[in-house]
C-alpha positions in Angstrom: 147.2 139.8 43.8 143.7 141.0 44.0 143.0 144.5 45.5 140.4 145.2 48.2 137.1 146.2 46.6 136.7 150.0 47.0 133.3 149.7 48.9 135.0 147.6 51.3 137.9 149.8 51.8 135.6 152.9 52.4 133.7 150.4 55.0 136.7 149.6 56.8 138.0 153.3 57.0 134.4 154.2 58.4 134.8 151.3 61.1 138.0 152.3 62.2 136.4 155.8 63.2 133.6 154.2 64.8 135.1 151.4 66.8 138.4 151.2 68.6 139.7 147.6 68.2 142.8 145.6 68.8 143.8 142.1 67.6 145.8 140.0 69.9 147.6 136.7 69.3 145.6 134.2 71.4 148.7 132.3 72.6 151.0 135.0 73.7 148.5 137.9 74.0 150.9 140.2 72.1 149.2 142.6 69.8 148.7 141.4 66.3 147.5 142.7 63.1 145.0 141.2 60.3 147.9 140.8 58.1 149.5 138.5 60.5 146.5 136.4 60.6 146.1 136.4 56.8 149.7 135.3 56.6 149.0 132.0 58.5 146.0 131.1 56.3 146.8 128.9 53.2 144.7 127.1 50.9 142.9 124.2 52.7 142.4 126.3 55.9 139.0 126.6 57.8 139.0 130.0 59.3 136.3 130.2 62.2 135.3 133.9 62.7 133.3 134.5 65.9 130.6 137.1 66.5 128.0 138.4 68.7 124.9 138.0 66.6 123.3 141.1 65.0 126.6 143.4 66.0 127.6 145.8 63.2 131.1 146.0 64.5 131.7 142.4 64.3 130.2 142.2 60.6 132.4 145.0 59.6 135.5 143.4 61.1 134.7 140.0 59.2 134.7 142.1 56.1 138.1 143.4 57.0 139.5 139.8 57.4 137.8 138.5 54.2 139.3 141.4 52.4 142.8 140.7 53.6 142.5 137.1 52.6 141.6 138.2 49.1 144.3 140.6 49.0 146.8 137.8 49.8 145.5 136.2 46.6 143.5 133.4 48.3 140.2 132.0 47.0 137.8 132.6 49.8 134.6 130.7 50.3 132.2 131.8 53.3 130.1 129.4 55.3 127.2 130.9 57.3 125.7 129.4 60.6 122.2 131.2 59.8 121.6 129.2 56.6 120.9 125.4 56.8 122.8 123.1 54.6 119.6 121.7 53.3 118.8 125.1 51.9 121.8 125.2 49.7 119.7 125.2 46.5 118.1 128.5 47.5 121.4 129.9 48.5 122.8 129.1 45.1 119.8 130.6 43.3 120.0 134.0 45.2 123.7 134.1 44.5 123.2 133.3 40.8 120.4 136.0 40.5 117.8 133.5 40.1 116.1 134.6 43.4 115.6 138.1 44.5 116.5 138.7 48.1 113.0 139.0 49.6 112.2 135.7 48.0 115.4 134.1 49.1 114.8 135.1 52.8 111.4 133.6 52.5 112.4 130.3 51.1 115.0 129.7 53.8 112.6 131.1 56.6 115.0 134.1 57.8 114.1 135.3 61.1 115.4 137.0 63.9 118.5 139.1 63.2 118.1 141.6 60.3 119.9 140.3 57.3 121.8 143.6 56.9 124.3 142.0 59.3 125.1 139.1 56.9 124.5 140.3 53.4 128.0 141.2 52.8 129.7 138.1 54.1 127.2 135.7 52.1 127.7 138.0 48.9 131.6 138.3 49.4 132.6 135.0 47.5 133.3 135.6 43.8 131.3 133.1 42.0 133.0 133.5 38.7 136.3 132.7 40.6 134.8 129.4 41.9 134.3 130.6 45.2 131.2 129.7 47.3 128.7 130.8 50.0 127.7 127.8 51.9 124.8 127.0 54.3 126.4 124.9 57.2 123.5 124.4 59.8 121.1 121.6 60.8 117.4 122.4 60.2 116.1 124.1 63.6 113.2 121.9 63.3 115.6 119.1 64.4 117.6 121.1 67.0 114.3 122.2 68.7 113.1 118.7 68.9 116.6 117.7 70.5 116.2 120.5 73.0 112.6 120.0 74.0 112.7 116.0 74.1 115.9 114.7 73.5 117.8 112.7 71.0 115.6 109.7 71.5 112.7 111.9 70.2 114.1 112.0 66.6 112.2 110.3 63.8 114.2 108.4 60.9 113.8 111.3 58.6 115.3 113.5 61.4 118.4 111.2 61.8 118.8 111.3 58.0 119.7 114.9 58.3 122.2 114.6 61.3 125.8 114.4 60.7 127.2 111.0 60.3 128.7 109.3 63.5 127.4 111.9 65.6 128.5 112.2 69.1 128.2 114.6 72.0 130.8 117.2 72.8 134.0 116.7 74.8 133.4 116.9 78.8 135.2 120.4 79.2 132.8 121.9 76.4 129.9 120.4 78.3 130.9 122.0 81.6 131.4 125.3 79.8 128.0 125.1 78.2 126.2 124.2 81.4 127.9 127.2 83.1 126.9 129.6 80.4 123.6 128.3 79.4 122.5 125.5 81.6 120.1 127.5 83.9 118.2 128.8 81.1 117.3 125.4 79.8 114.3 123.4 80.9 116.3 120.1 80.4 120.1 121.0 80.3 121.3 117.9 78.8 119.0 118.2 75.9 120.0 121.6 75.3 123.7 120.6 75.1 122.6 117.6 72.8 121.1 120.2 70.5 124.2 122.5 70.7 126.5 119.6 70.0 124.2 118.7 66.9 124.7 122.1 65.7 128.4 122.1 66.1 129.0 118.9 64.5 126.7 119.6 61.5 128.9 122.7 60.7 132.0 120.8 61.3 130.6 118.1 59.0 129.9 120.5 56.2 133.1 122.5 56.8 135.2 119.4 56.5 133.2 117.8 53.5 133.8 121.4 51.8 137.6 121.9 52.4 138.3 118.3 51.4 136.6 118.7 48.3 138.1 122.1 47.5 141.7 122.2 49.1 142.6 125.2 46.9 140.3 127.3 48.8 140.0 128.9 52.2 136.5 128.3 54.0 135.8 131.3 56.4 132.9 130.3 58.7 130.8 133.1 60.4 129.1 131.8 63.5 128.3 132.5 67.2 131.2 133.2 69.4 130.5 130.2 71.7 131.1 127.9 68.9 134.5 129.2 68.5 135.8 129.9 72.0 138.5 127.6 73.3 138.3 125.1 70.3 135.7 122.9 72.0 132.8 123.5 69.6 133.3 123.4 65.7 137.1 123.2 65.9 137.2 120.2 68.0 134.6 118.5 65.8 136.3 119.2 62.5 139.5 117.8 63.8 137.5 114.6 64.7 136.2 114.3 61.3 139.4 115.6 59.6 142.4 114.9 61.6 144.7 116.9 59.5 142.5 119.7 58.9 144.0 123.3 59.2 141.7 125.3 61.6 142.4 128.8 62.8 140.0 130.5 65.2 139.2 134.3 65.9 137.4 135.1 68.9 135.6 138.4 69.3 135.4 140.2 72.6 132.8 143.1 72.5 134.2 145.3 75.4 131.6 148.0 75.6 130.7 147.5 79.1 133.6 145.9 80.3 136.5 147.3 82.6 140.0 146.8 81.8 140.5 144.0 84.3 137.4 142.2 82.8 139.0 142.5 79.4 142.5 141.3 80.6 140.6 138.2 82.4 138.7 137.4 79.1 141.8 137.3 77.2 143.5 134.8 79.7 143.7 131.3 78.5 141.5 128.7 80.4 143.4 126.4 82.9 141.4 123.4 81.4 140.9 124.3 77.6 143.8 126.6 76.9 143.7 129.5 74.7 140.5 131.2 73.9 141.5 131.2 70.3 144.3 131.5 67.8 143.4 135.2 67.5 141.3 137.5 69.6 139.7 140.7 68.6 138.8 143.2 71.3 136.6 146.3 70.5 134.5 148.9 71.9 132.8 151.8 70.6 
């Protein structure tokens, strides 16, 4: 078995002092441990790790999960929401030392959240061990066009980048999206179509990778909404790869939540079932 790198061990100890966290089984809501999660992961698994973007506590918890998988002797590749699949060559060059970090970030047009929140996840896979760092997402030029003007506005070159046999997400996912984000969109249906294009592209790339690398585990670092209740990426992976093994971990950052609000957030949806296979609740 491979041991947790010293740096990550130190990091996990620091996190335990700064953040009070608890992992729960999403179906029974009983207390769980990261090793319980790791024991359920086997080669060929896609593990979806939700996050609040730009939150150090979630980054650090991801590193604990990744390290637990490696300690279990698994080959661990990592897929990133914030890197487009069309930029894979730049990511390969960065990981292989051909591109220094500033040039890599410029090449992929990195913007928004600090790269500090994602550097360690991207660099976690051991290239010498055959593990990979993957870009999974659709270029924002395409999703922006969809959200502004709908699927009908896409040109042939845009459709060439879209996942094959693309369809909109299921009705329960649409309703949850509308409840959460519909009021913030000029044309909510267009925003939902863009969300689905995002989900389905990441699912397509994830399913493709795990089909070609069944000896590995693919850990996908992605925003919370894409993971919750299985309606986003998990649903789309299973549409493309019916026998895929997909495990979800949802994050609840409870800094401003009451105990009652936390208990409510943990409860399964009457329509969509459990929030995730595992739920991590943390507060400073």
